[in-house]
VOPAGU-2260 file (C-alpha; in pm, 1 decimal, decimal comma):
REM VOPAGU-2260
SITE   aa  ch    i         X         Y         Z
SITE  MET   A    0    9774,7    8373,1   11455,8
SITE  LEU   A    1    9807,3    8737,0   11521,4
SITE  LYS   A    2   10065,7    8945,6   11428,8
SITE  PHE   A    3   10199,1    9370,8   11466,1
SITE  ALA   A    4   10428,7    9506,6   11227,3
SITE  CYS   A    5   10665,3    9812,9   11360,5
SITE  LYS   A    6   10526,8   10016,2   11062,4
SITE  ASP   A    7   10156,5    9995,8   11216,6
SITE  VAL   A    8   10290,1   10194,8   11461,9
SITE  GLY   A    9   10472,2   10468,0   11239,2
SITE  VAL   A   10   10863,7   10321,5   11247,0
SITE  GLU   A   11   11029,2   10239,2   10910,6
SITE  CYS   A   12   11077,8    9847,6   10947,3
SITE  ASP   A   13   10962,0    9537,0   10807,8
SITE  PHE   A   14   10965,6    9386,5   11081,2
SITE  VAL   A   15   10691,4    9119,5   11118,1
SITE  ALA   A   16   10587,8    8887,6   11467,3
SITE  THR   A   17   10403,3    8675,2   11500,9
SITE  GLY   A   18   10269,7    8420,3   11759,5
SITE  ALA   A   19    9958,3    8238,5   11911,6
SITE  THR   A   20    9925,7    8481,4   12205,7
SITE  ALA   A   21    9881,8    8884,5   12210,1
SITE  GLU   A   22   10104,3    8883,9   12504,2
SITE  GLU   A   23   10377,2    8673,6   12281,2
SITE  VAL   A   24   10335,9    8854,8   11994,6
SITE  LYS   A   25   10437,8    9184,9   12193,3
SITE  GLU   A   26   10659,9    8947,6   12400,4
SITE  LYS   A   27   10860,7    8955,0   12019,1
SITE  ALA   A   28   10814,1    9313,6   11900,6
SITE  PHE   A   29   10932,0    9473,8   12222,0
SITE  ALA   A   30   11261,3    9147,6   12260,3
SITE  HIS   A   31   11322,5    9310,4   11815,3
SITE  ALA   A   32   11274,4    9629,4   11925,3
SITE  GLY   A   33   11549,4    9642,2   12175,3
SITE  VAL   A   34   11766,8    9510,2   11985,5
SITE  VAL   A   35   11725,8    9700,3   11652,5
SITE  HIS   A   36   11578,1   10013,9   11806,7
SITE  ALA   A   37   11761,5   10007,3   12076,0
SITE  ASP   A   38   11839,2   10358,4   12058,3
SITE  MET   A   39   11478,5   10477,1   12005,6
SITE  LEU   A   40   11379,9   10316,7   12304,9
SITE  LYS   A   41   11650,5   10470,0   12516,1
SITE  ALA   A   42   11535,1   10815,5   12448,1
SITE  MET   A   43   11169,5   10795,0   12533,2
SITE  ASN   A   44   11068,9   10881,6   12877,8
SITE  LYS   A   45   10839,0   10635,7   13094,8
SITE  ASP   A   46   10497,0   10812,2   12976,1
SITE  GLU   A   47   10632,9   10753,9   12607,6
SITE  LEU   A   48   10710,5   10385,1   12661,5
SITE  ALA   A   49   10395,2   10352,5   12822,3
SITE  GLN   A   50   10163,6   10472,8   12537,6
SITE  MET   A   51   10432,7   10272,3   12256,4
SITE  THR   A   52   10313,0    9950,1   12487,8
SITE  LYS   A   53   10001,0   10056,1   12433,2
SITE  ALA   A   54   10010,6   10137,2   12013,6
SITE  VAL   A   55   10171,4    9809,6   12012,4
SITE  GLU   A   56    9918,5    9603,5   12155,8
SITE  ALA   A   57    9607,9    9792,9   11977,7
SITE  ASN   A   58    9776,9    9688,9   11664,2
SITE  ILE   A   59    9844,1    9336,9   11723,5
SITE  LYS   A   60    9574,4    9232,4   11487,0
SITE  PRO   A   61    9502,6    8864,9   11315,1
SITE  GLU   A   62    9700,5    8770,2   11056,8
């Protein structure tokens, strides 16, 4: 099992996404972010979103 927490990228939030694959964890993380952190995502430009995506991918770790 793999996991990612919002706190892993410096976001003050207790959400943790888990899944069998990195893609599954990333999908859950961005689905959560799209609802709970929508304002933050909307404020980001294309480059910032790309950096955030890379940061999420880099912080998906074994549980």
